[in-house]
C-alpha positions as CSV (number, residue, x, y, z in Angstrom):
1,M,0.0,0.0,0.0
2,S,1.6,3.3,-1.2
3,K,2.2,5.8,1.6
4,L,1.8,9.5,0.8
5,L,3.5,11.7,3.5
6,L,2.3,15.3,4.0
7,I,4.8,17.3,6.0
8,S,2.9,19.6,8.3
9,L,-0.7,20.6,7.9
10,G,-0.9,24.2,7.0
11,K,-3.5,25.7,4.8
12,L,-2.3,24.1,1.5
13,N,-1.6,20.7,2.9
14,G,-4.9,20.8,4.7
15,A,-6.5,21.2,1.3
16,V,-4.4,18.5,-0.2
17,L,-5.4,16.1,2.6
18,E,-9.1,16.7,1.9
19,A,-8.7,16.3,-1.8
20,A,-6.4,13.2,-1.6
21,A,-8.7,11.5,0.9
22,R,-11.6,11.7,-1.6
23,D,-9.5,10.9,-4.7
24,G,-9.2,7.1,-4.4
25,R,-5.6,7.0,-5.6
26,F,-4.0,7.4,-2.2
27,P,-4.8,4.4,0.0
28,H,-2.5,5.5,2.9
29,I,-2.0,9.1,3.9
30,I,0.4,10.1,6.7
31,V,0.4,13.6,8.2
32,A,3.6,14.5,10.0
33,T,3.2,17.6,12.1
34,R,4.0,19.4,15.3
35,N,0.4,19.9,16.3
36,V,-0.8,16.4,16.5
37,A,-4.1,17.1,18.3
38,A,-5.2,19.6,15.7
39,A,-4.1,17.4,12.9
40,K,-6.1,14.4,14.2
41,L,-9.2,16.5,14.2
42,R,-8.7,17.5,10.6
43,A,-7.8,13.9,9.6
44,N,-11.0,12.7,11.2
45,A,-13.0,15.3,9.2
46,A,-11.2,14.2,6.0
47,R,-11.9,10.5,6.7
48,V,-15.6,11.2,7.3
49,G,-15.9,13.3,4.2
50,A,-14.2,10.8,2.1
51,A,-16.4,8.0,3.5
52,L,-19.5,10.0,2.4
53,E,-18.0,9.8,-1.1
54,D,-17.4,6.1,-0.7
55,E,-13.6,6.4,-0.3
56,Y,-11.9,4.9,2.7
57,P,-8.2,5.7,2.8
58,R,-6.1,5.0,5.9
59,I,-5.0,8.4,7.5
60,D,-2.4,8.4,10.2
61,V,-1.1,11.4,12.2
62,V,2.5,11.3,13.6
63,A,4.5,13.8,15.6
64,F,7.2,15.5,13.5
65,D,9.3,18.6,13.6
66,F,11.8,19.0,10.9
67,N,13.7,21.5,13.0
68,A,14.3,18.9,15.7
69,P,17.6,17.0,16.0
70,D,15.8,13.7,15.5
71,A,14.0,14.8,12.3
72,A,16.0,12.5,10.0
73,E,15.3,9.5,12.2
74,A,11.6,10.3,12.3
75,L,11.5,10.4,8.5
76,R,13.4,7.1,8.3
77,R,10.8,5.5,10.6
78,I,7.9,6.6,8.4
79,Q,9.4,5.2,5.2
80,P,7.1,7.0,2.8
81,D,6.7,6.2,-0.8
82,L,6.2,9.8,-1.7
83,M,6.5,13.1,0.3
84,L,4.8,16.5,-0.2
85,A,6.1,19.5,1.7
86,A,4.9,23.1,1.7
87,P,6.6,24.9,4.6
88,T,6.9,28.6,4.7
89,L,7.7,31.2,7.4
90,L,5.4,33.8,5.9
91,P,2.5,32.5,3.7
92,W,1.1,34.7,1.0
93,W,-2.2,35.1,2.7
94,K,-0.6,37.1,5.5
95,L,0.6,39.6,3.0
96,T,-2.4,40.0,0.7
97,G,-4.0,43.4,1.1
98,H,-1.6,44.3,3.9
99,A,-2.1,47.9,5.2
100,N,1.6,48.8,4.9
101,P,2.3,50.1,1.4
102,R,6.0,49.1,1.7
103,I,4.9,45.5,2.1
104,R,2.6,45.7,-0.8
105,A,5.3,47.2,-3.0
106,L,7.7,44.3,-2.5
107,P,7.6,41.8,-5.5
108,F,6.9,38.2,-4.7
109,G,10.5,37.2,-5.2
110,G,11.5,39.6,-2.4
111,W,9.9,37.2,0.1
112,L,12.0,34.3,-1.2
113,A,14.0,33.9,2.1
114,C,10.8,33.1,4.0
115,H,10.2,30.1,1.7
116,L,13.8,29.0,1.2
117,A,14.9,29.0,4.9
118,P,12.5,26.2,6.1
119,M,13.0,24.2,2.9
120,L,16.8,24.2,3.6
121,T,16.1,22.9,7.1
122,L,13.8,20.2,5.8
123,R,16.3,19.3,3.1
124,A,19.0,18.8,5.7
125,A,16.8,16.3,7.6
126,W,15.9,14.6,4.3
127,E,19.5,14.1,3.3
128,K,20.4,12.6,6.7
129,S,17.4,10.3,6.6
130,D,18.9,8.4,3.5
131,L,15.4,8.1,2.0
132,H,15.2,7.7,-1.7
133,C,11.5,8.1,-2.5
134,P,10.3,11.1,-4.5
135,W,10.0,14.4,-2.7
136,V,7.6,17.1,-4.0
137,S,7.5,20.7,-3.0
138,A,4.7,23.4,-3.1
139,T,6.8,26.2,-1.6
140,Y,7.6,28.6,-4.5
141,P,9.0,25.6,-6.4
142,D,9.9,27.6,-9.6
143,V,12.7,29.2,-7.6
144,V,13.2,27.3,-4.4
145,N,13.6,23.9,-6.0
146,P,16.4,25.1,-8.4
147,I,18.3,26.6,-5.4
148,L,18.0,23.4,-3.5
149,H,19.3,21.4,-6.4
150,M,22.2,23.8,-6.9
151,T,23.3,23.4,-3.2
152,G,22.5,19.7,-2.6
153,S,19.5,17.5,-3.2
154,G,16.1,18.8,-3.9
155,P,12.5,17.9,-4.8
156,I,11.9,15.9,-7.9
157,V,9.2,18.4,-9.0
158,G,6.8,21.0,-7.7
159,I,3.0,21.5,-7.9
160,G,0.8,24.4,-9.0
161,N,1.9,27.5,-10.9
162,V,2.2,26.5,-14.5
163,S,-0.5,23.9,-14.3
164,E,-2.9,26.4,-12.9
165,C,-2.7,28.4,-16.1
166,L,-4.0,25.5,-18.2
167,P,-7.7,25.7,-17.3
168,K,-8.0,29.3,-18.5
169,I,-6.2,28.5,-21.7
170,R,-8.4,25.5,-22.3
171,F,-11.6,27.6,-21.7
172,L,-10.4,30.3,-24.1
173,A,-9.3,27.9,-26.8
174,S,-12.5,26.0,-26.6
175,Q,-14.5,29.2,-26.9
176,H,-12.4,30.5,-29.8
177,S,-12.5,27.3,-31.8
178,N,-15.9,26.1,-30.8
179,A,-14.2,22.8,-29.9
180,P,-14.7,20.5,-27.0
181,I,-12.0,20.9,-24.4
182,S,-11.2,17.2,-24.6
183,E,-10.2,17.6,-28.3
184,L,-7.6,20.3,-27.5
185,A,-3.9,19.4,-27.0
186,I,-2.1,22.2,-25.1
187,K,1.5,22.5,-24.0
188,L,2.9,25.5,-22.1
189,V,6.2,26.6,-20.8
190,G,5.6,29.3,-18.2
191,S,6.5,30.7,-14.8
192,H,5.1,31.4,-11.4
193,A,4.7,35.1,-12.5
194,L,2.5,34.0,-15.4
195,S,0.1,32.0,-13.1
196,T,-0.3,34.9,-10.7
197,L,-1.5,37.2,-13.6
198,F,-4.0,34.7,-15.0
199,Y,-6.5,35.2,-12.2
200,R,-6.5,38.9,-11.9
201,E,-9.7,40.9,-12.5
202,E,-8.2,43.4,-14.8
203,A,-6.5,42.8,-18.1
204,V,-2.7,43.1,-18.1
205,K,-0.5,45.2,-20.3
206,E,2.3,42.7,-20.4
207,L,2.6,38.9,-19.7
208,P,5.8,37.3,-18.7
209,P,7.6,35.3,-21.5
210,F,6.1,31.9,-22.2
211,L,5.8,29.3,-24.9
212,L,2.3,28.0,-25.9
213,Q,1.1,25.3,-28.4
214,V,-2.6,24.7,-28.9
215,L,-3.6,22.0,-31.3
216,W,-7.1,21.0,-32.4
217,H,-7.1,17.8,-34.5
218,G,-3.6,18.7,-35.6
219,H,-4.4,22.3,-36.6
220,D,-2.2,24.8,-34.7
221,I,-4.3,27.6,-33.3
222,S,-1.7,28.9,-30.9
223,L,-1.2,32.3,-32.3
224,A,-4.9,33.2,-32.1
225,I,-5.0,32.1,-28.4
226,K,-1.8,33.9,-27.5
227,D,-3.2,37.2,-28.8
228,K,-6.2,36.9,-26.5
229,L,-4.4,35.9,-23.3
230,R,-3.8,39.5,-22.0
231,S,-7.4,40.4,-22.2
232,I,-9.2,37.4,-20.7
233,K,-10.5,37.8,-17.2
234,M,-11.4,35.0,-14.8
235,P,-11.0,36.6,-11.3
236,V,-11.1,34.3,-8.3
237,A,-11.3,35.3,-4.6
238,H,-7.7,35.7,-3.5
239,D,-8.3,34.1,-0.2
240,L,-7.5,30.8,1.5
241,E,-10.0,28.9,-0.8
242,I,-7.5,29.3,-3.6
243,N,-5.5,26.5,-1.9
244,R,-8.1,24.1,-3.2
245,I,-7.0,25.0,-6.8
246,T,-3.4,24.2,-6.0
247,A,-4.4,21.0,-4.2
248,S,-6.3,19.9,-7.4
249,A,-3.2,20.8,-9.4
250,G,-1.1,18.6,-7.2
251,L,-3.2,15.4,-7.2
252,G,-2.3,14.4,-10.7
253,V,1.4,14.9,-10.1
254,L,1.4,13.0,-6.8
255,A,-0.7,10.1,-8.3
256,A,1.6,9.9,-11.3
257,L,4.7,9.5,-9.1
258,L,3.0,6.4,-7.6
259,G,2.0,4.9,-10.9
260,D,3.7,2.8,-13.6
261,E,2.3,4.5,-16.7
262,P,3.7,7.9,-17.6
263,Q,1.2,10.7,-17.4
264,A,1.4,13.8,-19.5
265,L,1.0,16.8,-17.2
266,H,2.4,20.3,-16.5
267,A,4.5,21.1,-13.4
268,P,7.0,23.5,-12.0
269,A,10.7,22.9,-11.4
270,P,11.0,19.3,-12.8
271,N,14.4,18.0,-11.6
272,G,15.3,21.4,-10.3
273,L,14.8,23.5,-13.5
274,V,13.6,27.1,-13.1
275,G,10.0,27.6,-14.1
276,G,7.3,25.3,-15.4
277,Y,7.1,22.8,-18.3
278,P,5.0,20.1,-19.9
279,V,6.2,16.8,-18.4
280,K,5.7,13.1,-18.3
281,I,5.6,11.6,-14.8
282,S,5.6,8.1,-13.4
283,R,7.3,6.3,-10.5
284,K,10.4,6.1,-12.7
285,G,10.8,9.9,-12.6
286,V,9.9,13.2,-14.4
287,A,10.9,13.9,-18.0
288,I,10.4,17.1,-19.9
289,D,7.8,16.7,-22.7
290,L,8.3,19.6,-25.2
291,P,6.8,19.7,-28.7
292,S,9.2,18.5,-31.3
293,D,9.9,22.1,-32.6
294,W,10.8,23.5,-29.2
295,H,14.2,23.1,-27.7
296,L,15.1,22.8,-24.0
297,E,17.5,25.7,-24.1
298,Q,14.7,27.9,-25.5
299,A,12.4,26.8,-22.8
300,L,15.0,27.4,-20.1
301,G,15.7,30.9,-21.5
302,V,12.0,31.8,-21.5
303,N,11.6,30.9,-17.8
304,A,14.9,32.6,-16.8
305,S,13.6,35.8,-18.5
306,A,10.3,35.6,-16.7
307,L,12.0,35.7,-13.2
308,S,12.2,39.5,-13.5
309,F,8.4,39.7,-13.2
310,D,8.8,38.2,-9.7
311,G,11.6,40.7,-8.9
312,I,14.5,38.3,-9.5
313,S,17.2,39.2,-12.1
314,A,19.1,35.9,-12.1
315,I,20.0,32.8,-10.1
316,E,23.7,32.1,-10.0
317,K,25.2,28.6,-10.2
318,D,25.8,28.5,-6.4
319,G,22.2,29.3,-5.7
320,T,22.7,33.0,-5.0
321,V,19.7,35.0,-6.1
322,I,20.2,38.5,-7.7
323,F,17.2,40.7,-7.2
324,T,16.1,43.3,-9.8
325,E,16.8,46.9,-9.1
326,K,13.1,47.5,-8.3
327,C,13.0,44.6,-5.9
328,A,16.3,45.6,-4.2
329,A,15.0,49.1,-3.8
330,A,11.7,47.9,-2.2
331,L,13.7,45.7,0.2
332,K,15.8,48.6,1.2
333,V,12.7,50.7,2.0
334,L,11.1,47.9,3.9
335,L,14.2,46.6,5.8
336,G,16.3,49.8,6.0
337,E,19.4,48.0,4.6
338,D,20.8,46.8,1.3
339,W,19.8,43.3,0.1
340,P,20.8,43.3,-3.6
341,R,21.2,39.5,-3.5
342,L,20.4,36.5,-1.3
343,R,22.9,33.7,-0.7
344,P,21.2,30.5,0.5
345,E,23.0,30.5,3.8
346,S,21.7,34.0,4.5
347,A,18.0,33.0,4.0
348,P,17.3,32.5,7.8
349,A,18.7,35.9,8.7
350,M,16.8,37.7,5.9
351,A,13.6,35.8,6.7
352,A,13.7,37.0,10.3
353,K,14.1,40.6,9.1
354,L,11.1,40.2,6.7
355,I,8.9,38.6,9.4
356,A,9.8,41.4,11.9
357,A,8.9,44.0,9.2
358,V,5.5,42.5,8.7
359,S,4.9,42.1,12.4
360,S,5.9,45.7,13.3
């Protein structure tokens, strides 16, 4: 019986637990968390809800703190077949609509340290555990995963982001061509920044760089769809309910990693690459699945260029992140000191400063 391990039970993994329990492809789910009592209540709710939909997964809750000295041994005892982690020191929902204009002015990439710091700690426990099962991340994977791979081991793939762009493209392409969605074949190379723009209420002047192929019975209608992407609107409530979208995006990836037959999907940061790509996923691993006339270097370049829309100029080979001038200036206003770049080892210190700025 395959064991899916969820590290901690925050807002996102709570949504994943509910979705996975009802899905039918995850017979054994383990929640590893510091707050065991609260997690047991949520696990019971998921179990009851799943039963009402005629699904009966086994759900266990175990005590776990990846900051603790025995974290590696705790992981080793669990022996999962697949792990999903989404830790952050400052989730996006604590920043949305913040009253402080200096906080609102900081691009998403400026908060990187708050996502990277806990993932570095978890990675240290993972490496010591000597586990070899796939590890999936939902913590700003477009950028965090590549940094982890540059500095040691890292998640095999992420969830969300690029895959969350696909529904709007499918809806638009179906409307444009008057074709059933099931008859459309779509492949997209795109970034975290692209996904954040797709659910805004207003049209956008400029989209981050991306590659898109839309085929209908072999006919390429990509250009017509590209021309309409800036103007389409499908706003969603930017609140905690949006975690259900990311959870849905993650189920296919998680199930594919437990299956024998490769599944054609989209996902961020496959094998530590920057940005998102079409992929084929199975228990054997994750492979890039580009159209025949696209080249990997082209796709990598597109996603590297898109980083600036998140406030990141570049990621160096040692994992050091160079912020754009706009992002660095916003950081200086917010923190009162210069942070033109972030080295991985400096992430905890910078995260503490960012958290203090938000709390003050």
